[in-house]
One Martini backbone bead per residue (centre of mass of N, CA, C, O) as a GRO file, in nm:
protein
  256
    1MET     BB    1   0.099   0.036   0.023
    2SER     BB    2   0.084   0.345  -0.003
    3ALA     BB    3   0.149   0.637   0.162
    4ILE     BB    4  -0.110   0.783   0.089
    5ALA     BB    5  -0.311   0.568   0.186
    6VAL     BB    6  -0.222   0.559   0.482
    7ASN     BB    7  -0.281   0.857   0.551
    8ALA     BB    8  -0.581   0.848   0.484
    9LYS     BB    9  -0.661   0.628   0.687
   10ARG     BB   10  -0.564   0.777   0.939
   11LYS     BB   11  -0.754   1.024   0.914
   12ILE     BB   12  -1.017   0.863   0.932
   13VAL     BB   13  -0.972   0.748   1.214
   14ILE     BB   14  -0.941   1.016   1.366
   15PHE     BB   15  -1.221   1.128   1.287
   16VAL     BB   16  -1.390   0.907   1.414
   17TYR     BB   17  -1.284   0.945   1.704
   18THR     BB   18  -1.362   1.239   1.734
   19LEU     BB   19  -1.667   1.199   1.699
   20ALA     BB   20  -1.701   1.006   1.933
   21PHE     BB   21  -1.601   1.197   2.155
   22MET     BB   22  -1.808   1.426   2.106
   23ALA     BB   23  -2.060   1.254   2.147
   24SER     BB   24  -1.996   1.168   2.440
   25THR     BB   25  -1.974   1.450   2.555
   26LEU     BB   26  -2.252   1.562   2.475
   27GLY     BB   27  -2.405   1.338   2.620
   28GLY     BB   28  -2.308   1.401   2.903
   29PHE     BB   29  -2.414   1.688   2.918
   30THR     BB   30  -2.710   1.612   2.871
   31ILE     BB   31  -2.747   1.430   3.115
   32PHE     BB   32  -2.661   1.642   3.328
   33ASP     BB   33  -2.873   1.860   3.247
   34LYS     BB   34  -3.142   1.672   3.249
   35LEU     BB   35  -3.092   1.486   3.522
   36ILE     BB   36  -2.903   1.618   3.750
   37MET     BB   37  -2.953   1.928   3.781
   38PRO     BB   38  -3.254   1.936   3.867
   39GLY     BB   39  -3.206   1.796   4.139
   40VAL     BB   40  -3.005   1.998   4.254
   41THR     BB   41  -3.188   2.252   4.224
   42ARG     BB   42  -3.425   2.155   4.396
   43LYS     BB   43  -3.258   2.129   4.662
   44THR     BB   44  -3.162   2.439   4.666
   45ARG     BB   45  -3.470   2.578   4.634
   46THR     BB   46  -3.558   2.411   4.885
   47LEU     BB   47  -3.746   2.400   5.206
   48VAL     BB   48  -3.812   2.386   5.541
   49LEU     BB   49  -4.047   2.547   5.712
   50PRO     BB   50  -4.046   2.728   5.974
   51ASN     BB   51  -4.169   2.750   6.306
   52VAL     BB   52  -4.266   3.083   6.445
   53VAL     BB   53  -4.468   3.035   6.648
   54GLY     BB   54  -4.402   3.236   6.948
   55MET     BB   55  -4.209   3.422   6.840
   56ARG     BB   56  -4.042   3.681   6.803
   57TYR     BB   57  -4.065   3.879   6.544
   58GLU     BB   58  -3.762   3.943   6.504
   59GLU     BB   59  -3.662   3.650   6.516
   60ALA     BB   60  -3.836   3.535   6.285
   61THR     BB   61  -3.732   3.717   6.053
   62GLU     BB   62  -3.436   3.637   6.075
   63LEU     BB   63  -3.473   3.335   6.015
   64LEU     BB   64  -3.615   3.360   5.738
   65LYS     BB   65  -3.391   3.523   5.592
   66LYS     BB   66  -3.166   3.309   5.634
   67SER     BB   67  -3.351   3.100   5.454
   68GLY     BB   68  -3.460   3.282   5.198
   69LEU     BB   69  -3.700   3.448   5.304
   70LYS     BB   70  -4.019   3.655   5.310
   71PRO     BB   71  -4.125   3.845   5.550
   72VAL     BB   72  -4.484   3.941   5.627
   73LYS     BB   73  -4.676   4.175   5.778
   74ILE     BB   74  -5.055   4.153   5.793
   75ALA     BB   75  -5.107   4.142   6.119
   76GLU     BB   76  -5.295   4.255   6.421
   77GLU     BB   77  -5.377   4.081   6.730
   78TYR     BB   78  -5.566   3.982   6.973
   79SER     BB   79  -5.432   3.771   7.257
   80SER     BB   80  -5.416   3.498   7.503
   81GLN     BB   81  -5.190   3.300   7.369
   82GLN     BB   82  -5.002   3.552   7.306
   83PRO     BB   83  -4.776   3.772   7.344
   84SER     BB   84  -4.665   4.064   7.294
   85GLY     BB   85  -4.483   4.031   6.979
   86ALA     BB   86  -4.582   3.767   6.882
   87VAL     BB   87  -4.639   3.505   6.684
   88LEU     BB   88  -4.957   3.383   6.590
   89TRP     BB   89  -4.933   3.343   6.266
   90GLN     BB   90  -4.885   3.144   5.955
   91ILE     BB   91  -4.819   3.182   5.589
   92PRO     BB   92  -4.737   2.911   5.587
   93GLU     BB   93  -4.695   2.648   5.753
   94GLY     BB   94  -4.501   2.473   5.931
   95GLY     BB   95  -4.315   2.188   5.769
   96ILE     BB   96  -4.301   2.271   5.477
   97LYS     BB   97  -4.229   2.291   5.144
   98VAL     BB   98  -4.029   2.559   5.001
   99LYS     BB   99  -3.932   2.823   4.827
  100ARG     BB  100  -3.706   3.029   4.774
  101GLY     BB  101  -3.841   3.360   4.827
  102ARG     BB  102  -4.082   3.330   4.982
  103LYS     BB  103  -4.369   3.441   5.121
  104ILE     BB  104  -4.425   3.511   5.474
  105ARG     BB  105  -4.710   3.530   5.661
  106LEU     BB  106  -4.779   3.749   5.943
  107ALA     BB  107  -4.895   3.748   6.285
  108VAL     BB  108  -4.933   3.981   6.555
  109SER     BB  109  -4.943   4.022   6.884
  110LEU     BB  110  -5.123   4.240   7.136
  111GLY     BB  111  -5.247   4.074   7.331
  112THR     BB  112  -5.451   4.135   7.580
  113GLU     BB  113  -5.743   4.275   7.610
  114LYS     BB  114  -5.864   4.578   7.734
  115VAL     BB  115  -6.091   4.674   8.003
  116ILE     BB  116  -6.359   4.868   8.153
  117ILE     BB  117  -6.534   4.888   8.424
  118PRO     BB  118  -6.845   4.965   8.468
  119ASN     BB  119  -7.107   5.157   8.595
  120LEU     BB  120  -7.380   4.961   8.752
  121LYS     BB  121  -7.514   5.129   8.948
  122GLY     BB  122  -7.875   5.081   8.935
  123LYS     BB  123  -7.881   4.860   8.751
  124SER     BB  124  -7.994   4.606   8.614
  125TYR     BB  125  -7.903   4.287   8.611
  126ARG     BB  126  -7.960   4.226   8.313
  127GLN     BB  127  -7.808   4.470   8.192
  128GLY     BB  128  -7.534   4.426   8.325
  129ARG     BB  129  -7.480   4.150   8.202
  130ILE     BB  130  -7.487   4.240   7.909
  131ASP     BB  131  -7.258   4.448   7.922
  132LEU     BB  132  -7.032   4.251   8.013
  133GLU     BB  133  -7.058   4.040   7.779
  134ARG     BB  134  -6.997   4.246   7.548
  135MET     BB  135  -6.694   4.291   7.675
  136GLY     BB  136  -6.589   3.987   7.751
  137LEU     BB  137  -6.713   3.912   8.025
  138ILE     BB  138  -6.747   3.726   8.330
  139ILE     BB  139  -6.980   3.586   8.529
  140GLY     BB  140  -6.987   3.529   8.856
  141LYS     BB  141  -7.062   3.603   9.150
  142VAL     BB  142  -7.393   3.625   9.312
  143ASP     BB  143  -7.514   3.866   9.531
  144TYR     BB  144  -7.741   3.937   9.811
  145GLU     BB  145  -7.879   4.261   9.929
  146TYR     BB  146  -7.983   4.484  10.137
  147SER     BB  147  -8.134   4.813  10.044
  148GLY     BB  148  -8.187   5.178  10.085
  149GLU     BB  149  -8.067   5.272   9.783
  150VAL     BB  150  -8.132   5.013   9.611
  151ASP     BB  151  -8.320   4.863   9.414
  152ALA     BB  152  -8.463   4.592   9.335
  153ASP     BB  153  -8.259   4.415   9.103
  154ASN     BB  154  -8.020   4.591   9.145
  155ILE     BB  155  -7.706   4.719   9.138
  156ILE     BB  156  -7.454   4.784   9.375
  157SER     BB  157  -7.191   4.603   9.283
  158THR     BB  158  -6.848   4.538   9.194
  159ALA     BB  159  -6.591   4.265   9.128
  160PRO     BB  160  -6.448   4.473   9.021
  161ALA     BB  161  -6.455   4.792   9.015
  162ALA     BB  162  -6.521   5.068   8.883
  163GLN     BB  163  -6.264   5.156   8.646
  164THR     BB  164  -6.129   4.895   8.608
  165VAL     BB  165  -5.855   4.734   8.470
  166VAL     BB  166  -5.898   4.456   8.244
  167ASN     BB  167  -5.924   4.153   8.107
  168LYS     BB  168  -6.038   3.994   7.865
  169GLY     BB  169  -6.221   3.732   8.037
  170ASP     BB  170  -6.284   3.818   8.300
  171THR     BB  171  -6.410   3.820   8.628
  172VAL     BB  172  -6.738   3.926   8.762
  173ASN     BB  173  -6.875   4.039   9.050
  174ILE     BB  174  -7.210   4.058   9.207
  175VAL     BB  175  -7.433   4.294   9.365
  176VAL     BB  176  -7.775   4.255   9.469
  177SER     BB  177  -8.074   4.386   9.533
  178LEU     BB  178  -8.354   4.345   9.784
  179GLY     BB  179  -8.401   4.589   9.919
  180ILE     BB  180  -8.606   4.677  10.163
  181ILE     BB  181  -8.668   4.589  10.464
  182THR     BB  182  -8.925   4.516  10.629
  183GLY     BB  183  -8.958   4.746  10.842
  184LYS     BB  184  -8.807   4.843  11.156
  185VAL     BB  185  -8.525   5.010  11.310
  186VAL     BB  186  -8.294   5.067  11.562
  187VAL     BB  187  -8.042   5.281  11.604
  188PRO     BB  188  -7.734   5.241  11.692
  189SER     BB  189  -7.432   5.282  11.847
  190PHE     BB  190  -7.099   5.329  11.678
  191VAL     BB  191  -6.936   5.470  11.871
  192GLY     BB  192  -6.604   5.325  11.899
  193TYR     BB  193  -6.591   5.143  11.674
  194PRO     BB  194  -6.421   4.938  11.494
  195VAL     BB  195  -6.368   4.931  11.154
  196THR     BB  196  -6.334   4.612  11.128
  197GLU     BB  197  -6.653   4.576  11.249
  198LEU     BB  198  -6.869   4.768  11.122
  199LEU     BB  199  -7.018   4.625  10.880
  200GLU     BB  200  -7.121   4.387  11.042
  201ARG     BB  201  -7.287   4.552  11.250
  202VAL     BB  202  -7.477   4.688  11.049
  203LYS     BB  203  -7.602   4.427  10.937
  204GLU     BB  204  -7.714   4.325  11.218
  205ALA     BB  205  -7.902   4.597  11.237
  206GLY     BB  206  -8.039   4.636  10.932
  207LEU     BB  207  -7.829   4.786  10.772
  208TYR     BB  208  -7.640   5.004  10.537
  209ALA     BB  209  -7.291   4.937  10.428
  210ASP     BB  210  -6.990   5.051  10.285
  211SER     BB  211  -6.682   5.169  10.208
  212SER     BB  212  -6.811   5.448  10.100
  213CYS     BB  213  -6.932   5.515  10.406
  214ILE     BB  214  -6.624   5.573  10.482
  215LYS     BB  215  -6.462   5.838  10.655
  216ILE     BB  216  -6.142   5.968  10.675
  217ARG     BB  217  -5.993   6.119  10.966
  218LYS     BB  218  -5.830   6.362  11.165
  219ILE     BB  219  -5.865   6.276  11.527
  220PRO     BB  220  -5.697   6.329  11.816
  221THR     BB  221  -5.938   6.249  12.037
  222VAL     BB  222  -5.940   5.969  11.888
  223LYS     BB  223  -5.924   5.659  11.844
  224PRO     BB  224  -5.775   5.468  11.632
  225GLY     BB  225  -6.003   5.323  11.405
  226THR     BB  226  -6.269   5.483  11.495
  227VAL     BB  227  -6.575   5.599  11.565
  228PHE     BB  228  -6.708   5.937  11.567
  229GLN     BB  229  -6.947   5.934  11.340
  230GLN     BB  230  -7.302   5.937  11.249
  231SER     BB  231  -7.579   5.994  11.027
  232ILE     BB  232  -7.751   5.844  11.253
  233TYR     BB  233  -7.913   5.855  11.523
  234PRO     BB  234  -7.946   5.722  11.808
  235GLY     BB  235  -8.284   5.572  11.829
  236GLU     BB  236  -8.367   5.575  11.549
  237SER     BB  237  -8.636   5.507  11.327
  238VAL     BB  238  -8.593   5.276  11.051
  239PRO     BB  239  -8.569   5.123  10.769
  240ARG     BB  240  -8.468   4.857  10.650
  241GLY     BB  241  -8.160   4.916  10.476
  242THR     BB  242  -8.049   5.167  10.560
  243LYS     BB  243  -7.830   5.415  10.507
  244ILE     BB  244  -7.499   5.450  10.656
  245GLU     BB  245  -7.262   5.687  10.788
  246PHE     BB  246  -6.900   5.759  10.845
  247ILE     BB  247  -6.660   5.876  11.088
  248VAL     BB  248  -6.305   5.803  11.091
  249ASN     BB  249  -6.024   5.747  11.241
  250GLU     BB  250  -5.717   5.724  11.182
  251GLY     BB  251  -5.583   5.412  11.174
  252SER     BB  252  -5.539   5.172  11.415
  253PRO     BB  253  -5.724   5.010  11.659
  254GLU     BB  254  -5.460   4.899  11.813
  255ALA     BB  255  -5.380   5.170  11.867
  256GLU     BB  256  -5.280   5.416  12.132
   0.00000   0.00000   0.00000
């Protein structure tokens, strides 16, 4: 075989091997691009969404941002379940797979809503109960007392007292009037009684008094913590349940 023929054959062989190499290389790139890269990309573009409910809002947003997510505050709500400033709920919920860069919507707690106890003195028990329940308060213990000041079936007082700031959902106790006890009583002398026993003594006498009926004054000539003066003279006959008021010297009745 001539030298020219040998050289030609050699070039053909090299060309064939070159085509084969290129084909295998291109095929490898195609397999890598079509089969391997999508799986790698999917793994790097998704993650398990952290559950940030209950975390401080600032801490929650920092964690989400570090994870490649975009936290967005969309609501602020009152709640007794989470303290003020904590994440109340999130959309989507934690624990699911999401793409990086996804917006995570958050609601932040304002804490427990506060309300002010209204002044219900003199209102009917039914209306007072409705007013309290509309404010989100719970009716607790209901006591009944005779009263010469408040008509029967109307409210005498509440505990906590009117104008007290409480949490929505708190319990309020109510004292309801039974009206004036029929018949009359003779008012005894309460002068000199210790203030610690005064209200109980008044009740035993068939009269009415509460803490608002006691005025504290500084009276040097009277023993500390005892009654100096009463609004109804001793010996006077009045209807049962009549309200009586007192002036009491400041200090403790035990003090000399």
